[in-house]
C-alpha positions, 0 to 999 in steps of 0.5 A: 485468530485474533489471539495469534495476531496479538501473540505475534504483535506482542513477540514483535514488540518484545523483540523491538524493546530488546533491540532498543535496550541492546543498542543504546550507544550513541552513533554520529551520522554524517552526510559525507565522510569526515575529511570530504565533508570538512572540505565542502563545509558539511563536516557536522553530523547528528549524534543519536542512539543506534536503535533510533537509527535502526528504527528510522531505517526500517520505517524509511524502508517500509515507506519506500516499499509501500510507495514502490508497490503502489506505483507498481499496481497502478496499471491494475487499478486503472484496468479495474476502474475501466472494467467497473465502468464498462460493467455499470454501462452494460448493466444500464443497457440491460435494464433498459432492454428489460424495461422495453420487452414485454413481461409475458414471453408468450405474448411476445412470441405471438407479436413476433409471429407473421 
């Protein structure tokens, strides 16, 4: 199974390297369109190779997805935590009950008889 994992990761790395080599052209990123940015004094931009922009966009998308999923699963984690606490409480009660009852069931039945 780990062989398949390494094979997949190798193929993924090869695809990313080919993508990076094919997209080396510089691109300029601006916060606003050029005409509007000059009016507000934000006309400058950052020039980066396209593959860096692509990889950064993928990383940001992954992080947004991870945070979104973590927030979505919050109710399940809270429910699991409360159920775990209830289970531990019931286990303690059961241990106390077992400690109070006599070990021999026959003697316990004779003690309860009128």
